[in-house]
C-alpha positions as CSV (number, residue, x, y, z in Angstrom):
1,X,-40.0,-29.8,-30.9
2,X,-36.6,-30.4,-32.2
3,X,-35.9,-31.8,-35.6
4,X,-33.1,-32.5,-38.0
5,X,-32.3,-31.4,-41.5
6,X,-30.3,-33.0,-44.1
7,X,-27.3,-31.1,-45.3
8,X,-25.2,-32.9,-47.8
9,X,-23.5,-35.9,-46.3
10,X,-24.4,-34.5,-42.8
11,X,-27.2,-33.4,-40.4
12,X,-28.3,-30.2,-38.9
13,X,-30.1,-29.7,-35.5
14,X,-32.9,-27.3,-35.4
15,X,-34.3,-26.1,-32.1
16,X,-36.8,-23.5,-30.6
17,X,-35.3,-20.6,-28.6
18,X,-36.8,-19.1,-25.4
19,X,-38.1,-16.1,-27.7
20,X,-39.9,-18.5,-30.0
21,X,-37.3,-18.1,-32.9
22,X,-35.5,-21.1,-34.3
23,X,-31.9,-21.8,-34.0
24,X,-29.6,-24.3,-35.9
25,X,-26.6,-26.1,-35.0
26,X,-24.3,-27.9,-37.5
27,X,-22.2,-29.5,-34.9
28,X,-22.1,-30.6,-31.3
29,X,-20.3,-29.1,-28.3
30,X,-17.1,-31.1,-29.4
31,X,-17.1,-29.6,-32.6
32,X,-18.0,-32.7,-34.7
33,X,-20.6,-32.5,-37.4
34,X,-23.8,-34.8,-37.0
35,X,-23.6,-37.9,-39.2
36,X,-26.9,-39.3,-38.2
37,X,-30.5,-38.0,-37.9
38,X,-30.8,-39.2,-34.4
39,X,-27.6,-37.4,-33.2
40,X,-28.9,-34.2,-34.6
41,X,-32.3,-34.6,-33.0
42,X,-30.8,-35.6,-29.5
43,X,-28.8,-32.5,-29.6
44,X,-31.6,-30.2,-30.4
45,X,-33.8,-32.0,-27.6
46,X,-30.9,-31.2,-25.1
47,X,-30.7,-27.7,-26.0
48,X,-34.5,-27.1,-25.7
49,X,-34.2,-29.0,-22.1
50,X,-31.7,-26.6,-21.0
51,X,-33.9,-23.5,-22.2
52,X,-36.7,-25.0,-20.0
53,X,-34.4,-25.3,-17.1
54,X,-32.9,-21.7,-17.9
55,X,-29.5,-23.4,-18.2
56,X,-29.1,-22.7,-21.9
57,X,-26.5,-20.1,-23.3
58,X,-27.2,-18.4,-26.7
59,X,-24.1,-19.0,-28.6
60,X,-24.8,-15.6,-30.4
61,X,-23.9,-13.8,-27.0
62,X,-20.4,-14.6,-27.4
63,X,-20.2,-12.2,-30.6
64,X,-20.1,-9.2,-28.4
65,X,-16.6,-7.5,-28.7
66,X,-14.6,-6.9,-25.8
67,X,-14.7,-3.1,-26.2
68,X,-18.5,-3.3,-26.0
69,X,-18.5,-5.5,-23.0
70,X,-16.0,-3.4,-21.2
71,X,-18.3,-0.2,-21.8
72,X,-21.1,-2.2,-20.0
73,X,-19.0,-3.6,-17.4
74,X,-17.0,-0.4,-16.2
75,X,-20.0,1.6,-15.1
76,X,-21.2,-1.2,-12.8
77,X,-18.1,-1.2,-10.8
78,X,-18.4,0.3,-7.3
79,X,-14.8,0.9,-6.1
80,X,-12.6,3.6,-4.8
81,X,-11.5,6.4,-7.3
82,X,-7.9,5.4,-7.1
83,X,-8.9,1.7,-7.9
84,X,-11.0,2.7,-10.8
85,X,-8.1,5.0,-12.2
86,X,-5.9,2.0,-12.1
87,X,-8.5,-0.1,-14.0
88,X,-9.0,2.7,-16.6
89,X,-5.2,2.7,-17.1
90,X,-4.8,-0.9,-17.6
91,X,-7.9,-1.2,-19.9
92,X,-7.0,1.7,-22.2
93,X,-3.1,1.2,-22.3
94,X,-2.8,-2.7,-22.1
95,X,-6.1,-4.7,-22.7
96,X,-8.4,-2.8,-25.2
97,X,-5.4,-2.1,-27.8
98,X,-4.7,-5.7,-28.1
99,X,-8.2,-7.4,-27.6
100,X,-10.8,-4.5,-28.1
101,X,-12.1,-5.6,-31.6
102,X,-12.2,-9.2,-30.6
103,X,-15.4,-11.0,-30.1
104,X,-15.6,-12.8,-26.4
105,X,-16.2,-16.0,-27.8
106,X,-12.9,-15.8,-30.0
107,X,-10.5,-15.1,-27.1
108,X,-8.4,-18.1,-26.1
109,X,-5.8,-18.9,-23.2
110,X,-2.8,-19.0,-25.6
111,X,-3.2,-15.7,-27.2
112,X,-3.9,-14.3,-23.7
113,X,-0.7,-15.8,-22.1
114,X,1.4,-14.7,-25.3
115,X,-0.2,-11.1,-24.7
116,X,0.9,-11.0,-21.1
117,X,4.5,-12.0,-22.0
118,X,4.8,-9.5,-24.8
119,X,3.7,-6.5,-22.5
120,X,6.8,-6.7,-20.4
121,X,9.3,-8.5,-22.8
122,X,8.6,-5.6,-25.4
123,X,9.1,-2.9,-22.7
124,X,5.4,-1.7,-22.7
125,X,5.4,-2.2,-18.9
126,X,7.0,-4.1,-16.0
127,X,6.4,-7.8,-15.2
128,X,4.3,-6.8,-12.2
129,X,2.0,-4.3,-14.3
130,X,1.6,-7.2,-16.9
131,X,0.4,-9.6,-14.4
132,X,-2.0,-6.9,-13.0
133,X,-3.3,-6.5,-16.5
134,X,-4.0,-10.0,-16.9
135,X,-5.8,-10.1,-13.5
136,X,-8.1,-7.4,-14.5
137,X,-8.8,-9.2,-17.7
138,X,-9.8,-12.2,-15.8
139,X,-12.0,-10.2,-13.7
140,X,-13.7,-8.8,-16.6
141,X,-14.1,-12.1,-18.4
142,X,-15.3,-13.6,-15.0
143,X,-18.3,-11.3,-15.2
144,X,-18.9,-12.1,-19.0
145,X,-19.0,-15.8,-18.0
146,X,-21.7,-15.0,-15.1
147,X,-23.8,-13.1,-17.5
148,X,-23.9,-16.2,-19.8
149,X,-21.9,-14.7,-22.8
150,X,-19.1,-17.1,-22.8
151,X,-19.0,-20.7,-21.1
152,X,-15.6,-20.4,-19.6
153,X,-12.8,-17.8,-18.6
154,X,-10.0,-18.1,-21.0
155,X,-7.8,-15.7,-18.9
156,X,-7.6,-18.2,-16.1
157,X,-3.9,-19.2,-15.3
158,X,-3.1,-22.7,-15.3
159,X,-1.5,-24.2,-12.4
160,X,2.1,-25.6,-12.1
161,X,2.7,-24.3,-15.7
162,X,5.5,-22.0,-16.9
163,X,9.0,-21.2,-15.4
164,X,9.7,-22.0,-11.8
165,X,11.7,-19.0,-11.1
166,X,10.7,-17.5,-7.8
167,X,8.2,-20.2,-7.0
168,X,9.9,-20.8,-3.6
169,X,8.5,-17.3,-2.4
170,X,4.9,-17.5,-1.6
171,X,4.4,-13.9,-1.4
172,X,7.3,-12.4,-3.7
173,X,9.6,-9.8,-2.0
174,X,8.7,-8.9,1.5
175,X,7.7,-5.3,2.4
176,X,10.6,-3.6,4.2
177,X,9.9,-2.9,7.9
178,X,11.7,-0.8,10.7
179,X,12.6,-1.9,14.3
180,X,11.5,0.6,16.9
181,X,14.9,2.3,17.0
182,X,15.2,2.6,13.2
183,X,11.6,4.3,13.3
184,X,12.7,6.6,15.9
185,X,15.7,7.7,13.8
186,X,13.7,8.1,10.7
187,X,11.2,10.3,12.7
188,X,14.1,12.2,14.3
189,X,15.5,13.0,10.9
190,X,12.3,13.9,9.2
191,X,12.0,16.6,12.2
192,X,15.3,17.9,11.3
193,X,14.6,18.2,7.6
194,X,11.4,20.1,8.4
195,X,12.5,22.2,11.3
196,X,9.4,21.2,13.2
197,X,8.3,18.6,15.7
198,X,5.4,17.7,13.9
199,X,7.1,15.2,11.4
200,X,8.5,13.5,14.2
201,X,5.2,12.9,16.1
202,X,3.3,12.1,12.8
203,X,5.8,9.2,11.9
204,X,5.9,7.9,15.5
205,X,2.1,7.8,15.5
206,X,2.0,5.7,12.3
207,X,4.6,3.2,13.4
208,X,2.9,2.9,16.9
209,X,-0.8,2.6,15.6
210,X,-0.6,1.0,12.3
211,X,-2.7,3.8,10.7
212,X,-2.7,4.1,7.1
213,X,-1.4,7.4,5.5
214,X,-4.8,8.6,4.5
215,X,-6.2,7.8,8.0
216,X,-3.3,9.6,9.6
217,X,-3.9,12.8,7.7
218,X,-7.7,12.4,8.1
219,X,-7.4,12.2,11.8
220,X,-9.3,15.1,13.2
221,X,-9.2,16.3,16.7
222,X,-12.7,15.1,17.4
223,X,-11.7,11.4,17.2
224,X,-8.8,11.8,19.5
225,X,-10.1,10.9,23.1
226,X,-7.4,10.7,25.9
227,X,-5.7,7.3,25.2
228,X,-7.8,6.2,22.3
229,X,-7.9,7.2,18.5
230,X,-11.3,6.6,16.7
231,X,-10.6,5.6,13.1
232,X,-13.9,7.3,11.5
233,X,-12.4,8.6,8.0
234,X,-9.8,9.1,5.9
235,X,-8.5,12.0,3.6
236,X,-6.5,11.4,0.2
237,X,-6.2,13.4,-3.0
238,X,-7.8,12.4,-6.3
239,X,-7.4,14.5,-9.4
240,X,-6.4,17.6,-7.5
241,X,-9.5,17.2,-4.9
242,X,-9.2,16.2,-1.4
243,X,-11.7,13.5,-0.6
244,X,-13.0,12.6,2.6
245,X,-14.3,9.2,3.0
246,X,-15.0,6.2,5.3
247,X,-11.7,4.3,6.0
248,X,-10.4,1.6,3.6
249,X,-12.9,-1.4,3.6
250,X,-14.9,0.4,6.3
251,X,-12.3,-0.5,8.8
252,X,-13.8,1.3,11.7
253,X,-11.8,0.8,14.9
254,X,-10.5,2.2,18.0
255,X,-6.8,2.2,18.6
256,X,-5.6,2.2,22.2
257,X,-2.5,4.3,22.7
258,X,0.5,3.8,25.0
259,X,0.9,6.6,27.5
260,X,3.9,8.1,25.6
261,X,2.0,8.7,22.3
262,X,-1.2,10.1,23.9
263,X,1.3,12.7,25.5
264,X,2.8,13.3,22.3
265,X,-0.6,14.0,20.4
266,X,-1.7,16.2,23.3
267,X,1.4,18.3,22.9
268,X,0.7,18.3,19.0
269,X,-2.7,19.7,19.5
270,X,-1.6,22.4,21.9
271,X,1.0,23.6,19.6
272,X,-1.5,24.3,16.7
273,X,-4.4,26.4,17.9
274,X,-7.8,25.3,16.3
275,X,-5.9,22.9,13.7
276,X,-8.3,24.0,11.0
277,X,-7.3,23.1,7.5
278,X,-7.4,25.7,4.7
279,X,-10.2,23.9,2.5
280,X,-12.9,26.4,3.7
281,X,-10.7,29.5,3.6
282,X,-10.1,29.3,-0.1
283,X,-10.6,32.3,-2.1
284,X,-12.5,31.2,-5.0
285,X,-15.5,28.7,-5.4
286,X,-13.3,26.2,-7.5
287,X,-10.6,26.2,-4.9
288,X,-13.2,25.3,-2.2
289,X,-14.7,22.5,-4.2
290,X,-11.3,21.0,-4.3
291,X,-10.9,20.9,-0.7
292,X,-12.2,18.4,1.9
293,X,-15.0,20.5,3.4
294,X,-13.1,21.6,6.5
295,X,-12.1,20.2,9.6
296,X,-9.9,20.4,12.7
297,X,-7.0,18.1,12.1
298,X,-4.2,16.6,14.2
299,X,-1.4,16.7,11.3
300,X,-1.3,19.6,8.8
301,X,1.7,20.8,6.7
302,X,3.3,24.2,7.2
303,X,0.8,25.9,4.6
304,X,-2.4,24.7,6.4
305,X,-3.3,22.4,3.5
306,X,-3.3,18.7,3.7
307,X,0.0,16.9,3.4
308,X,0.5,15.1,0.0
309,X,1.9,11.8,0.3
310,X,4.3,12.3,-2.7
311,X,5.5,15.5,-1.4
312,X,6.2,14.1,2.2
313,X,8.0,11.2,0.8
314,X,10.1,13.4,-1.3
315,X,11.0,16.1,0.9
316,X,10.7,14.5,4.5
317,X,10.9,10.6,4.3
318,X,13.1,9.3,1.7
319,X,15.9,11.7,2.7
320,X,15.4,10.8,6.3
321,X,15.6,7.0,5.3
322,X,18.2,7.0,2.5
323,X,20.5,9.7,3.6
324,X,19.9,11.3,0.2
325,X,17.6,14.0,-1.2
326,X,15.0,12.5,-3.5
327,X,15.5,13.6,-7.0
328,X,14.9,12.7,-10.6
329,X,15.2,9.1,-11.6
330,X,17.8,10.0,-14.3
331,X,20.1,11.9,-11.6
332,X,21.4,10.7,-8.3
333,X,20.1,12.4,-5.2
334,X,22.4,14.7,-3.4
335,X,23.5,13.4,0.1
336,X,22.1,15.1,3.1
337,X,24.6,17.1,4.6
338,X,24.5,17.9,8.3
339,X,26.6,20.3,10.5
340,X,27.9,18.7,13.9
341,X,29.9,21.8,14.9
342,X,27.3,23.2,17.3
343,X,24.7,20.3,17.5
344,X,24.9,16.8,18.5
345,X,24.6,13.7,16.1
346,X,22.9,13.7,13.7
347,X,23.5,17.3,13.4
348,X,21.7,20.3,11.8
349,X,20.8,20.0,8.0
350,X,22.6,22.1,5.7
351,X,22.3,22.8,1.9
352,X,23.7,19.7,0.0
353,X,26.3,19.4,-2.5
354,X,26.6,16.9,-5.3
355,X,27.4,13.4,-4.4
356,X,31.2,12.4,-4.8
357,X,32.0,10.0,-7.8
358,X,33.8,6.8,-7.0
359,X,37.4,7.0,-8.3
360,X,37.6,10.7,-8.7
361,X,39.0,13.3,-6.2
362,X,36.1,15.2,-4.4
363,X,36.4,19.1,-4.9
364,X,33.7,21.1,-2.9
365,X,31.6,23.0,-5.3
366,X,32.6,26.7,-5.5
367,X,30.0,27.8,-8.4
368,X,27.0,29.7,-8.0
369,X,23.9,28.1,-6.0
370,X,26.0,26.0,-3.8
371,X,26.5,26.8,0.0
372,X,30.5,27.2,0.9
373,X,31.3,25.9,3.9
374,X,34.2,27.3,6.1
375,X,35.9,24.0,7.7
376,X,37.1,25.9,10.8
377,X,33.4,26.8,11.7
378,X,31.6,23.8,10.2
379,X,31.9,20.0,10.7
380,X,29.8,18.9,7.8
381,X,29.0,15.0,7.6
382,X,26.6,13.0,5.3
383,X,23.9,10.9,6.6
384,X,24.1,7.2,6.1
385,X,21.1,5.2,5.3
386,X,18.9,4.3,8.4
387,X,17.5,1.3,6.4
388,X,19.7,0.2,3.6
389,X,18.0,-1.0,0.4
390,X,17.1,-4.6,0.6
391,X,17.1,-6.5,-2.8
392,X,15.8,-3.3,-4.6
393,X,13.2,-2.7,-2.0
394,X,13.4,0.5,0.4
395,X,11.5,1.3,3.4
396,X,8.4,3.0,2.7
397,X,5.8,4.9,4.8
398,X,3.5,2.0,4.7
399,X,6.6,0.0,5.8
400,X,6.0,1.7,9.1
401,X,2.3,0.0,9.1
402,X,4.0,-3.3,8.6
403,X,6.4,-2.7,11.6
404,X,3.7,-2.1,13.8
405,X,2.3,-5.7,12.9
406,X,5.8,-7.2,13.3
407,X,6.3,-5.6,16.9
408,X,2.7,-6.8,17.9
409,X,3.8,-10.3,16.8
410,X,7.1,-9.9,18.9
411,X,5.0,-8.9,21.8
412,X,2.9,-12.1,21.3
413,X,-0.2,-10.3,21.2
414,X,-3.2,-12.6,19.9
415,X,-4.2,-12.6,16.3
416,X,-7.5,-11.2,16.8
417,X,-6.3,-8.2,18.9
418,X,-3.6,-7.2,16.5
419,X,-5.6,-7.7,13.3
420,X,-8.4,-5.6,14.8
421,X,-5.9,-2.8,15.5
422,X,-4.5,-2.8,12.0
423,X,-8.3,-2.7,10.6
424,X,-8.3,-6.3,9.1
425,X,-10.9,-8.9,9.4
426,X,-10.1,-12.1,10.8
427,X,-11.5,-14.9,8.5
428,X,-13.0,-18.1,9.5
429,X,-14.1,-19.6,12.9
430,X,-11.3,-17.7,14.7
431,X,-12.6,-14.4,13.6
432,X,-16.1,-15.4,14.7
433,X,-15.5,-16.8,18.2
434,X,-12.4,-14.7,19.3
435,X,-12.7,-11.3,20.7
436,X,-10.4,-8.7,21.9
437,X,-10.5,-8.4,25.7
438,X,-9.1,-5.4,28.2
439,X,-6.2,-7.6,29.1
440,X,-5.2,-7.8,25.4
441,X,-5.4,-4.1,25.1
442,X,-3.3,-3.6,28.3
443,X,-0.8,-6.1,26.6
444,X,-0.4,-4.0,23.6
445,X,-0.1,-0.6,25.4
446,X,2.1,-1.7,28.0
447,X,4.4,-3.7,25.6
448,X,4.8,-0.7,23.0
449,X,5.3,1.7,26.0
450,X,7.9,-0.4,27.7
451,X,9.6,-3.1,25.2
452,X,9.5,-0.9,22.2
453,X,9.2,2.8,23.0
454,X,11.5,2.9,26.3
455,X,13.8,0.5,24.8
456,X,14.4,2.8,21.5
457,X,14.9,5.8,23.6
458,X,17.4,3.9,25.8
459,X,19.2,2.7,22.5
460,X,19.2,6.1,21.1
461,X,20.7,7.7,24.3
462,X,23.7,5.4,23.8
463,X,24.4,6.9,20.5
464,X,26.9,9.9,20.6
465,X,26.4,11.8,23.8
466,X,22.8,11.0,24.2
467,X,21.6,14.3,23.1
468,X,19.4,15.3,20.1
469,X,19.1,18.4,18.0
470,X,15.5,17.9,18.0
471,X,14.2,19.7,21.3
472,X,11.4,17.3,21.7
473,X,13.4,14.2,21.4
474,X,16.3,15.7,23.8
475,X,13.7,16.2,26.2
476,X,12.4,12.6,26.1
477,X,15.9,11.3,26.2
478,X,16.7,13.1,29.5
479,X,15.9,10.4,31.9
480,X,17.9,7.8,29.9
481,X,21.0,9.6,29.7
482,X,21.8,8.9,33.4
483,X,21.4,5.1,32.9
484,X,24.6,3.0,32.9
485,X,25.0,2.2,29.2
486,X,26.3,-1.3,30.3
487,X,22.5,-1.9,31.5
488,X,21.4,-1.2,28.1
489,X,19.0,-3.8,26.7
490,X,19.3,-5.2,23.1
491,X,16.9,-4.2,20.4
492,X,13.7,-6.3,20.8
493,X,13.5,-6.8,16.9
494,X,17.2,-8.0,16.7
495,X,17.6,-10.0,19.9
496,X,16.8,-13.8,20.9
497,X,13.8,-14.0,23.4
498,X,16.4,-15.4,25.8
499,X,18.3,-12.2,25.8
500,X,15.5,-9.9,26.6
501,X,15.8,-10.1,30.5
502,X,18.2,-7.4,32.2
503,X,21.6,-8.5,32.7
504,X,22.4,-8.5,36.5
505,X,25.3,-6.2,37.6
506,X,28.5,-7.8,38.5
507,X,29.2,-7.4,42.4
508,X,32.7,-6.0,43.1
């Protein structure tokens, strides 16, 4: 039974907790002291009523520090290792150094907003990382609210507050994507940089299936069935170990292939024997533990181990897209040099020179370590970017996955079929009642074959003399070199729908 005690000019409420101990409250939830006995008793009775309904929150629970709460919260998170690593980095570098010793009940919205601004204004991290750190703090404190430690989340962002810069962009800068021709050119260049057709087939496969990188390097031969790829796993590197796990968000799916891609993947398998990785052939036990456990894969690098995304991007993808070798951030990359003397465009890749400096006369390097070219025997050129940088954003490997979605949208593929191919769930009533039909599958495979792949080959054959220094691509271009270039159709991703029909030949 709640009662009130006189304390000077004010009253204090006393009520019994659920564990039988007595609690006291000198003021109400509004922070005002009780001026009458009745006000104090009423407050105490309300607290006891909440206790009986299991709605009461012990004010002492908020005395736990953020450091102690995070140590309880983090082990309960069941997420991917890479996600947990990102969480750990934000917690240890950005969150706990500022709020670790604060009690949860003392955290407030103003201090958290000032902390987020200070992170990027003081150069601790970028603006995007600061926003991610606050989002993580919001997640941590939301679970504290659910646990009854604090009544509300102080990290919630207030709507319609702050500067309006960039508010017109709903999603921020868009991911850079490629047209079918641009994807073909990047794949051709990557093959020239490696000296093998594997990189050509690998990038074309990602672009025309929308597979994630980890799904592509985790593609085993047992999951390739004639004209269908079964996405059953992914392989990615974490702390020096190769991990084989289910696809992201359990996005198991079947990806139906256009005829040309089924043929390319068949050639890829025939070229590489059993396709076994080196994970089970390591010498020491420690080396074997760092492997994926073994398998027969479709795509493997020259050494037989799995392809690291960073290495592939630095050695193959970035030079192919940008026309420059990827280098340290404080030094500009050397341009990719190609020799056109004995090979068709884009030439045979040669050892690179330093880039020319604007306003200064360029002199070919003659010191040790640089290749010397005889201009009577070589015709050396540098590659231009296939996809120039757009507002600070460049085409990435993941951008080929975006490209696949754009191409499907251009083909008019229904949302349910395109999202299923990408491995996404369709929310709401559309996802419940819509299903992918055989006619939709035919629409996808025929569209990618004719309106994307064959069109890109026709456009590529119109460049230079229609030949390629990549033997596989040169073979694919053979039928299109005989086509009259006047009948060349415009690129699907750059032309209006009204221009997609073949132009009639003029009658003489």
